[in-house]
N, C-alpha and C positions, 0 to 999 in steps of 0.2 A: 543496058543489061538488065535493069530492074523490070522493064516491061516484058522481056522474054521469060524471066523467071515467073512472073505473075501469070503469063499465058500458059506456061507449062503446068503450073499448079492448078489452074482452072481446068485444063485438059485432064489432069490426073484425077481431079475431083469428079469429073464426069464419068470416068472409068470405074471408080469405086462405087459410084451410085448405082451402076448397072450390075455390079457383082452380087448384091443381096438377092436380086431377082433370080440370078442363075443358081445361087446356093439353095434356093427354095426347092429346086428340082433335086429329088433324092436319087440315089443309085437304084433303088427299087423301081422308081418311076421310069428310069432310063432302060432298065433291063427288060421289062415286060413280064407278064404273068408266067409264061411257060418256063423261062430261064430261072426265074425266082423260085418256082415250085421245084425245079430240078435241084437247085442249090440247097433248098431246105431238106429235100429227100436225101441228098448226099450227106448232109450234116447229120441227120438222124441215123443214117446207116453207119457213118463213121463213129458216132457216139455209141451205138449198139455194139459195134465190133470192139471198141476200146473197153467197154464194160465186160464183154464176154472174155476178153483176154485177161482182164484184171481178176475176174472170178476164177479162171483157169489157173492163173498164177497162185492165187490164194489156196486153191485146192491142192496144187502141187506142193506148196510149202507145208501144208498140214500133213499130207501123205509122207513127205520126207521126214518131218518131225516124228511121226508115229513109227516110221521105220528105224530111225536112230534110237528111239526109246526101246523098241523091241529088240534091237541088236546089241544093247549095252551088256557089258560083262558084269559079273558079280561085283568086282572091285569098283567099277564106275557107279553102280547102283548104291553100293555101300558108302562111297564118298559123297554122292549126291544127297542121299536121304539120311545117312548116319544111323546112329543107334538111338532112336527116339523113344524106345521102350514100349512101343505099341505091339500089339499081337500080330499085326500084318507086316 
């Protein structure tokens, strides 16, 4: 039984020795230039869309904030700012 285990270990060592050569090949190498360029373009497009959506969300929040401030009643304004003694 000892001989079989030694033979299996040697066989496994041979397999692991060939793996680093296969790992040296990257995904970019396997895909090719056209596919990689398309993926990069899609990533940039998606990033631009996310940034535009975030800017739109920020603008919408600012607009809503201004509308709420504009539509406050006198009581709400008095409670918020109080009697600070200024002329304004």
